[in-house]
Structure formats: structure tokens, C-alpha cells
SETI-218699 format. One record per atom (N, C-alpha, C, O): residue in three letters; y, x, z. Coordinates in pm, whole numbers, padded with zeros to 5 digits, always signed. Each point is the difference from the previous one (the first is absolute). Layout:
ALAYXZ;...
***
This chain:
MET-00118+00101+00001;MET+00103-00086+00026;MET+00171+00070-00027;MET+00024+00113+00042;PRO+00051-00170-00093;PRO+00125+00155-00034;PRO+00019-00033+00121;PRO-00068-00074+00071;ASP+00189+00148-00042;ASP+00025+00016+00175;ASP+00160-00055-00099;ASP+00057+00039-00102;PRO-00033-00167+00221;PRO+00104-00055+00001;PRO+00132+00063+00019;PRO+00106-00053-00033;ARG-00120+00173+00089;ARG+00186+00023+00007;ARG+00002+00122-00098;ARG+00068+00102+00015;ALA-00146-00127-00109;ALA+00035+00062-00175;ALA+00090-00009-00074;ALA-00048-00076-00084;SER+00105+00088+00066;SER+00139-00028-00153;SER-00037+00055-00097;SER-00045+00115-00009;ARG+00066-00225-00105;ARG-00037+00031-00143;ARG+00123+00017-00047;ARG+00092-00080+00015;PHE-00088+00213-00089;PHE+00163+00029-00058;PHE-00078-00037-00205;PHE-00114-00035-00031;ILE+00227+00061-00052;ILE-00031-00006-00101;ILE+00024+00099-00078;ILE+00040-00035-00111;PRO-00054+00193+00136;PRO+00098+00112-00068;PRO-00073+00009-00162;PRO+00032+00103-00059;GLY-00107-00179-00004;GLY-00030+00018-00111;GLY-00125-00087+00006;GLY+00042-00111-00035;ASP-00171+00100+00059;ASP-00116-00080-00047;ASP-00001-00085+00090;ASP-00041-00114-00020;GLY+00098+00166+00159;GLY-00040-00107+00042;GLY-00124-00013+00107;GLY-00055-00104+00035;ALA+00025+00258+00012;ALA-00114-00095+00054;ALA+00012+00109+00093;ALA-00104+00029+00058;MET+00230+00052-00025;MET+00017+00091+00165;MET+00052-00116+00072;MET+00080-00092-00020;ILE-00181+00148+00137;ILE+00064-00055+00093;ILE+00012+00138+00134;ILE-00037+00117-00001;LEU+00117-00214+00119;LEU+00066+00085+00131;LEU-00119-00054+00066;LEU-00065-00102-00023;ARG+00048+00209+00123;ARG-00101-00051+00090;ARG-00066+00096+00128;ARG-00089+00085-00009;PRO+00170-00130+00141;PRO-00025+00119+00114;PRO-00136+00126+00006;PRO-00118-00028+00019;ALA+00153+00114-00032;ALA-00133+00102+00021;ALA-00060-00027+00073;ALA+00047-00042+00105;THR-00172+00050-00125;THR-00113+00063+00095;THR-00033+00094+00054;THR+00077+00095-00012;PRO-00195-00077+00090;PRO-00041+00211+00016;PRO-00068-00027-00128;PRO+00015+00101-00068;ALA-00079-00183+00007;ALA-00097+00019-00117;ALA+00123+00075-00135;ALA-00051+00055-00098;ASP+00177-00061+00110;ASP+00097+00041-00114;ASP+00056+00156+00024;ASP+00087+00059-00065;ALA-00173-00006+00191;ALA+00082+00138+00058;ALA-00017+00100-00148;ALA+00100+00041-00059;GLY-00269-00004+00003;GLY+00043+00064-00091;GLY+00112+00022-00105;GLY+00071+00094-00037;ALA-00096-00275-00005;ALA+00091-00008-00133;ALA+00159+00012+00050;ALA+00101+00026-00065;VAL-00111-00044+00154;VAL+00113-00060+00043;VAL+00124+00197+00017;VAL+00121+00010-00020;ALA-00223+00112+00063;ALA-00017+00107+00046;ALA+00028+00072-00217;ALA+00075+00087-00044;ASP-00141-00149-00003;ASP+00010+00056-00158;ASP+00072-00053-00035;ASP+00061+00076-00075;ILE+00001-00202+00074;ILE+00122-00009-00029;ILE+00120+00091+00007;ILE+00076+00029-00092;ASP-00069+00024+00260;ASP+00103+00100+00068;ASP-00033+00077-00077;ASP+00068+00009-00103;LEU-00143+00047+00115;LEU-00026+00186-00042;LEU+00044-00013-00099;LEU+00104+00064+00003;ALA-00121-00137-00158;ALA-00027+00011-00117;ALA+00117-00023-00069;ALA+00038+00034-00111;ALA+00031-00127+00239;ALA+00156-00038-00052;ALA+00083+00099+00014;ALA+00056+00043-00101;ARG-00024+00024+00247;ARG+00022+00108+00034;ARG+00015+00121-00100;ARG+00106+00058-00022;VAL-00232-00027-00036;VAL+00000+00110-00040;VAL+00072-00038-00153;VAL+00045+00091-00070;ALA-00041-00190+00039;ALA+00076-00023-00105;ALA+00111-00002-00023;ALA+00067+00067-00079;ALA-00030-00173+00170;ALA+00196-00034+00013;ALA+00053+00160+00094;ALA+00120+00028+00004;LEU-00193+00035+00042;LEU+00048+00064+00132;LEU-00071+00178-00024;LEU-00053+00060+00094;PRO+00063-00017-00196;PRO-00026+00102-00074;PRO+00012+00148+00087;PRO-00105+00062+00017;THR+00230-00006+00036;THR+00075+00020+00050;THR+00028+00006+00144;THR+00080+00077+00053;VAL-00131-00139-00012;VAL+00004-00034+00166;VAL-00140+00011+00115;VAL-00098-00073+00014;ARG+00129+00161+00035;ARG-00121+00099+00094;ARG-00029-00117+00109;ARG+00069-00066+00077;TRP-00271+00079-00123;TRP+00009-00099+00088;TRP-00010+00068+00140;TRP-00013+00122+00007;ALA+00018-00199+00105;ALA-00014+00014+00154;ALA-00164-00073+00000;ALA-00073+00094+00033;HIS+00005-00188-00049;HIS-00122+00063+00012;HIS-00123-00047-00169;HIS+00005-00076-00096;PRO-00115+00202+00164;PRO-00083-00020-00116;PRO-00040-00162-00009;PRO+00022-00100+00068;PRO-00084+00127-00172;PRO-00075-00152-00089;PRO-00070-00047+00116;PRO+00024-00120+00015;ALA-00121+00178+00098;ALA-00068-00075+00016;ALA+00014-00057+00145;ALA-00072-00082+00057;GLU+00213+00166-00001;GLU+00030-00045+00141;GLU+00153-00132-00054;GLU+00067-00075+00071;VAL-00064+00096-00197;VAL+00070-00145-00040;VAL-00132-00098-00022;VAL+00004-00079+00095;ARG-00088+00056-00157;ARG-00101-00095+00016;ARG-00048-00018+00112;ARG-00070-00102+00008;ALA+00085+00183+00113;ALA-00056-00068+00170;ALA+00117-00025+00043;ALA-00021-00048+00112;TRP+00155+00050-00133;TRP+00127-00054+00067;TRP-00024-00151-00091;TRP-00020-00098+00072;ILE+00021+00073-00211;ILE-00012-00173-00045;ILE-00118-00063+00073;ILE+00016-00117+00036;ALA-00154+00187-00004;ALA-00089-00093+00064;ALA+00007-00028+00129;ALA+00003-00113+00048;GLY+00003+00260+00036;GLY+00040-00018+00152;GLY+00129-00045+00017;GLY-00003-00085+00089;VAL+00149+00106-00144;VAL+00075-00079+00072;VAL+00077-00129-00087;VAL+00012-00120+00028;LEU+00041+00217-00168;LEU+00086-00135-00128;LEU-00094-00119+00048;LEU+00077-00090+00032;LEU-00215+00044-00010;LEU-00003-00073-00108;LEU-00043-00129+00088;LEU+00025-00118-00024;PRO-00135+00208+00194;PRO+00027-00115+00118;PRO+00100+00008+00043;PRO+00009-00065+00104;ARG+00108+00132-00141;ARG+00123-00064+00084;ARG+00065-00122-00065;ARG+00083-00066+00063;GLY-00122+00033-00197;GLY+00031-00149-00047;GLY+00176+00024-00109;GLY+00061+00104-00025;GLY-00037-00227-00009;GLY+00085+00002-00085;GLY+00015+00053-00135;GLY+00099-00008-00073;VAL-00265+00091+00040;VAL-00018+00074-00166;VAL-00060-00130-00051;VAL-00093-00070+00040;TRP+00208+00059-00175;TRP-00091-00105-00121;TRP-00020+00091-00076;TRP+00054+00108+00018;VAL-00163-00139-00153;VAL-00059+00046-00055;VAL+00026-00075-00164;VAL-00047-00113-00010;ALA+00093+00150-00073;ALA+00021-00090-00125;ALA-00080+00053-00074;ALA+00009+00123-00005;GLU-00128-00197-00090;GLU-00107+00063-00068;GLU+00029-00158-00096;GLU+00069-00097+00028;ASP-00159+00127-00154;ASP-00032-00085-00134;ASP-00118+00057-00009;ASP-00031+00118+00013;GLY-00050-00240-00042;GLY-00130-00015-00031;GLY-00103+00093+00145;GLY-00091+00078-00025;GLY+00130-00109+00151;GLY-00076+00105+00094;GLY+00034+00121-00011;GLY-00029+00070+00098;ALA+00086-00014-00193;ALA-00002+00137+00039;ALA+00179+00019+00035;ALA+00081-00045-00081;PRO-00045+00103+00186;PRO+00132+00057+00050;PRO+00096+00090-00045;PRO-00018+00120-00019;LEU+00188-00225-00008;LEU+00029+00119-00109;LEU+00048+00061+00087;LEU-00008+00121-00019;GLY+00095-00173+00184;GLY+00107+00062+00037;GLY-00001-00055+00165;GLY-00024-00121-00003;TYR+00038+00160+00117;TYR+00039-00040+00095;TYR+00150-00003+00100;TYR+00072+00093-00034;MET-00037-00141+00099;MET+00119+00000+00124;MET-00035+00012+00094;MET-00095-00068+00039;ALA+00148+00148+00031;ALA+00050-00044+00190;ALA+00092-00030-00024;ALA+00077+00040-00088;LEU-00061-00166+00214;LEU+00088-00066+00003;LEU+00011-00009+00178;LEU-00076-00087+00041;HIS+00137+00142+00048;HIS+00004+00058+00153;HIS+00178-00090+00050;HIS+00107+00056-00025;GLU-00113-00166+00081;GLU+00135-00038+00051;GLU+00085-00019-00185;GLU-00028-00060-00104;ASP+00145+00158+00154;ASP+00046-00043-00083;ASP+00001+00138-00089;ASP+00111+00047-00026;TRP-00169-00013+00002;TRP-00045+00134-00067;TRP-00087+00021-00091;TRP-00112+00015+00048;VAL+00118-00005-00216;VAL-00072+00014-00071;VAL-00065+00134-00001;VAL+00067+00079-00066;GLU-00165-00031+00111;GLU-00052+00165+00067;GLU-00048+00047-00121;GLU+00033+00113-00035;GLN-00091-00167-00020;GLN-00136+00015-00157;GLN+00019-00106-00078;GLN+00000-00117+00038;LEU+00021+00167-00178;LEU-00037+00008-00135;LEU-00020+00035-00145;LEU+00067+00040-00096;TYR-00191-00074+00126;TYR-00074+00104-00095;TYR-00035-00096-00162;TYR-00009-00122-00008;VAL+00001+00179-00057;VAL-00087-00069-00126;VAL-00042+00115-00111;VAL+00054+00088-00067;ARG-00178-00141+00091;ARG-00080+00074-00096;ARG+00038+00022-00119;ARG+00026-00090-00079;PRO-00017+00257+00046;PRO+00123+00050-00109;PRO-00077-00112-00130;PRO+00082-00085-00037;GLY-00174+00078-00011;GLY-00046-00095-00132;GLY+00090-00144+00000;GLY+00029-00061-00102;ALA+00009+00020+00242;ALA+00057-00099-00007;ALA+00155-00054+00021;ALA+00067-00104+00007;TRP-00059+00237-00002;TRP+00159+00015+00002;TRP+00066-00049-00129;TRP-00033+00038-00112;ARG+00157-00149+00147;ARG+00106-00021-00068;ARG-00088-00181-00084;ARG+00016-00038-00116;ARG-00091-00026+00213;ARG-00107-00147-00068;ARG+00065-00071+00106;ARG-00010-00122-00010;GLY+00077+00165+00113;GLY+00076-00149+00111;GLY-00078+00025+00113;GLY+00023-00067+00101;VAL-00140+00181-00100;VAL-00059+00028+00174;VAL+00069-00043+00163;VAL-00012-00081+00091;GLY+00114+00235-00146;GLY+00106+00030+00082;GLY+00087-00112+00028;GLY+00025-00059+00105;ALA+00023+00042-00241;ALA+00130-00141+00004;ALA-00068-00119+00127;ALA+00063-00044+00096;ALA-00193+00015-00131;ALA-00069-00149+00058;ALA+00026+00056+00148;ALA+00093-00041+00071;LEU-00191+00146-00031;LEU-00064+00097+00119;LEU+00182-00039+00048;LEU+00006-00103+00068;LEU+00088+00150-00086;LEU+00158+00026+00062;LEU+00046-00132-00016;LEU+00107-00008+00060;ARG-00140-00107-00117;ARG+00038-00109+00015;ARG-00034-00125+00129;ARG+00055-00090+00063;HIS-00178+00157-00077;HIS-00076-00075+00090;HIS+00048+00079+00184;HIS-00010-00069+00102;ALA+00047+00187-00100;ALA+00031+00040+00128;ALA+00122-00056+00029;ALA+00033-00008+00119;MET+00068-00049-00239;MET+00182-00053+00018;MET-00035-00104+00014;MET+00092-00064+00049;ALA-00225-00030-00073;ALA-00005-00157+00055;ALA-00056+00018+00095;ALA+00010-00103+00066;ARG-00081+00189-00004;ARG-00044+00038+00149;ARG+00105+00053+00106;ARG-00028+00005+00119;ARG+00139+00031-00166;ARG+00073+00000+00101;ARG+00171+00023-00117;ARG+00050+00093-00063;PRO-00013-00241+00090;PRO+00099-00008-00049;PRO+00102+00051+00012;PRO+00077+00036-00089;GLU-00063-00021+00260;GLU+00121+00049+00061;GLU+00017+00138-00021;GLU+00091+00060+00059;GLY-00166-00005-00134;GLY+00024+00153-00061;GLY-00143+00079+00025;GLY-00103-00027+00062;LEU+00157+00152-00152;LEU-00099+00112-00022;LEU+00024+00153+00011;LEU+00091+00046-00068;ARG-00150+00019+00131;ARG+00045+00128-00018;ARG-00095+00136-00035;ARG-00089+00034+00079;LEU+00107+00017-00164;LEU-00107+00132-00002;LEU+00048+00142-00038;LEU+00119-00001-00029;TRP-00165+00099+00024;TRP-00008+00109-00077;TRP-00032+00054-00128;TRP-00106-00031-00053;CYS+00181+00104+00003;CYS-00028+00031-00161;CYS+00035+00126-00003;CYS+00109+00030+00048;PHE-00218+00098-00122;PHE+00038+00150+00000;PHE+00135+00010-00103;PHE+00035-00114-00031;GLN+00020+00180-00008;GLN+00079+00063-00042;GLN-00006-00055-00165;GLN+00052-00086-00072;VAL-00158+00203+00065;VAL-00040+00093-00103;VAL-00069-00171-00058;VAL-00002-00010-00123;ASN-00040-00090+00184;ASN-00110-00105-00080;ASN+00144-00134-00046;ASN+00029-00112+00042;ALA+00035+00215-00158;ALA+00082-00121-00117;ALA-00021-00120-00050;ALA+00084-00089-00014;PRO-00249+00082-00024;PRO-00022-00133-00083;PRO-00013-00110+00161;PRO+00062-00106+00012;ALA-00150+00160+00091;ALA+00035-00070+00141;ALA+00144-00067+00063;ALA+00043-00101+00057;ARG-00005+00218-00105;ARG+00194+00012+00028;ARG+00047-00160-00093;ARG+00066-00094+00046;ALA-00099+00101-00124;ALA+00058-00104-00093;ALA-00067-00151+00007;ALA+00053-00111-00003;PHE-00162+00144+00013;PHE-00062-00107+00062;PHE+00050-00079+00118;PHE+00035-00118+00003;TYR-00040+00203+00088;TYR+00072-00135+00146;TYR+00121-00020-00033;TYR+00044-00112+00023;VAL+00042+00209-00085;VAL+00128-00056-00064;VAL+00004-00174-00099;VAL+00061-00103+00030;ALA-00131+00125-00124;ALA-00033-00095-00058;ALA-00014-00150+00065;ALA+00061-00106-00010;HIS-00200+00165+00098;HIS-00022-00129+00161;HIS+00122+00003+00042;HIS-00036-00002+00118;GLY+00134+00005-00111;GLY+00135-00001+00058;GLY+00003+00052+00175;GLY+00062-00068+00082;PHE-00128+00183-00046;PHE+00005+00109+00048;PHE+00122+00089+00005;PHE+00007+00039-00117;ALA+00098+00018+00185;ALA+00061+00028+00036;ALA+00018+00166+00104;ALA-00023+00010+00120;ALA+00059+00076-00193;ALA-00065+00158+00133;ALA+00118-00022+00068;ALA+00114-00028-00037;LEU-00172+00047+00159;LEU+00097+00017+00091;LEU+00004+00131+00049;LEU+00110+00007+00055;CYS-00175+00120-00040;CYS+00031+00094+00023;CYS-00106+00137-00059;CYS-00122-00008+00019;HIS+00171+00105-00075;HIS-00135+00135-00013;HIS-00025+00068+00085;HIS+00106+00028+00055;THR-00207+00031+00005;THR-00019+00083+00053;THR-00032+00152-00064;THR+00013+00013-00122;ASP-00053+00100+00202;ASP+00007+00109-00118;ASP-00185+00026+00059;ASP-00053+00107-00033;GLY-00025-00204+00112;GLY-00124-00023-00014;GLY-00090+00072+00117;GLY-00117-00015+00037;ALA+00254+00123+00018;ALA-00054+00032+00141;ALA-00072-00144+00102;ALA-00018+00095+00076;ALA-00014-00168-00035;ALA-00035-00123+00025;ALA-00145-00045-00058;ALA-00084-00053+00073;ASN+00066+00073-00184;ASN-00151-00049+00017;ASN-00109+00120-00045;ASN+00018+00108-00056;GLU-00100-00155+00089;GLU-00127+00128-00061;GLU+00003+00076-00113;GLU-00005+00123+00007;GLU+00013-00182-00112;GLU+00067+00081-00113;GLU+00074+00123-00048;GLU-00029+00087-00081;ARG+00176-00120+00190;ARG+00126+00058+00032;ARG+00056-00005-00167;ARG+00056+00101-00042;GLU-00069-00201-00038;GLU+00047-00072-00103;GLU+00102-00036-00032;GLU-00034-00113-00034;PRO+00200+00118+00004;PRO+00086-00118+00019;PRO-00040-00119-00065;PRO-00068-00022-00100;ASP+00157-00082+00220;ASP-00029-00120-00037;ASP+00045-00104+00043;ASP+00039+00014+00116;ILE-00025-00131-00162;ILE+00118-00149+00010;ILE-00027-00077+00066;ILE-00121-00022-00004;LEU+00192-00058+00093;LEU-00011-00119+00075;LEU+00030-00092-00108;LEU+00061+00055-00093;TYR-00080-00150+00081;TYR-00016-00139-00066;TYR-00027-00094+00059;TYR-00089+00002+00085;ALA+00152-00100-00111;ALA+00036-00100+00026;ALA+00031-00161-00071;ALA+00114-00024-00041;TRP-00258-00114+00028;TRP+00064-00068-00007;TRP+00027-00130+00085;TRP-00077-00006+00097;PRO+00176-00111-00109;PRO+00120+00018-00080;PRO+00070+00080+00111;PRO+00004-00019+00121;VAL+00057+00125-00207;VAL+00100+00077+00056;VAL+00102-00078+00086;VAL+00052+00052+00098;THR-00030-00158-00131;THR+00109-00077+00117;THR-00085-00002+00144;THR+00058+00007+00109;ALA-00198-00017-00122;ALA-00034+00000+00152;ALA-00014+00152+00062;ALA-00071+00024+00097;TRP+00140+00066-00158;TRP+00004+00097+00045;TRP+00129+00121+00039;TRP+00012+00102+00067;GLN+00088-00211-00176;GLN+00149+00093-00016;GLN+00014+00046+00158;GLN+00020+00120+00018;ALA-00030-00209+00102;ALA+00062+00010+00145;ALA-00058+00148+00092;ALA+00057+00062+00089;THR-00217-00037-00165;THR-00053+00111+00064;THR+00050+00103-00027;THR+00021+00011-00121;PRO+00018+00095+00197;PRO+00052+00173-00067;PRO-00160+00088-00015;PRO-00110+00013+00053;ALA+00178+00025-00145;ALA-00072+00144-00028;ALA-00109+00033+00136;ALA+00080+00025+00090;PRO-00192-00014-00041;PRO-00071+00095+00141;PRO+00097+00119-00053;PRO+00073+00005-00099;PRO-00103+00101+00214;PRO+00087+00069+00039;PRO-00045+00111-00061;PRO-00119+00031+00011;GLY+00225+00057-00096;GLY-00091+00122-00070;GLY-00032-00028-00156;GLY-00067+00086-00059;LEU+00114-00216-00022;LEU-00065-00058-00085;LEU+00168-00040-00133;LEU+00088-00076+00041;ALA-00082+00117-00131;ALA+00098-00028-00075;ALA+00021-00151-00057;ALA-00073-00064-00076;PRO+00178+00035+00128;PRO+00003-00116-00111;PRO-00076+00009-00152;PRO-00053+00094-00060;ALA+00069-00200+00036;ALA-00033-00022-00140;ALA+00132-00020-00098;ALA+00103-00066+00015;ALA-00150+00152-00119;ALA+00151+00019-00091;ALA-00025-00087-00110;ALA-00109-00030-00049;ALA+00257-00017+00005;ALA-00050-00126-00103;ALA-00049+00083-00158;ALA+00042+00111-00034;PRO-00100-00163-00015;PRO-00132+00010-00118;PRO+00174+00012-00093;PRO+00004+00012-00122;
***
């Protein structure tokens, strides 16, 4: 029986659904995460080897909940981890890029948290940055990466920006410059 919490989106052929992740998704979620990072972030230093990423996904991320899988015909295409008002991860299998998978996951997060969302994105990831801006997110501040495990400069984004305009940048973070 289909999961009643699953959402149906029609990016192309109408077969894609979003559903809560289960422990059985750990391998597929890890495969998507690792493949997307290799393809999208070839210059970013890995903070953890693949085996540790897989163990963290299976032992921490999925048990905590808030992870949604996008699948088409039973094949996982992408996933998103939503924790409170944070989109903590949003990765799509490289072969499924630009097919509406990421947009469906992000719209799902926006529908679940209409009061606002925040996320971090590496500065070097220009396609992801453009994706978030195209979906109404705005940069709040830039960092030098000293606070993240990869030590990679990043950007804090928020949607809708009005929800976060009164919130000052955390100490030591530079406010975002106008594009």
C-alpha cells in the first residue's frame, strides 16, 4: 500500500513521488550523496571518507527523521534532509539533474515550513546557488569556511528573506553583498 505521507509531483512523466525515507533507503541515499558531491564539488575537500558518510547516513541522519526521498518507478533520484527550519542536505543523482527532482524536494520543504527556511551552500557551487536564488532564496551572509568541516567558503541562504531580514549575521560572518 502506498505511504499516505508520500507526495506526488509531475516533473515530466508523472511517475516521481516524494516519500519519507526508511532505513532501507540508507544505501541509495548514500549513493546519491556521494555521487552528487563528486560531480558538483570536485574541488571541495572531503571531511569524511565514503565509509563514514555511509555510516552517518544509516546511523544518524535517517534515524533522526525528516529525510525525504524522490523516486521514479521505485528508483531513488534525490533526497532532502529537513530539520526544523534548515534544509540540511539536498542532493540529486547526477543523471537526474535538471529534471525537476531538486525543485520538487525544495517545494516540499517550502510547503512544510511556510514560515521560512535556511540552508548553507558552498560558494564554489554556482549551479546550486543559482537554483536556490531561482526558488526565492536570498543570501544572508558569506563565510570563509572556517566553521564547516570542509573548510570551504559558504553562503547562508534564507527563504523568504523577509523572515530573516531582522536577524543579524552571526558574529564573525560577513553580511551578503548585493549580487
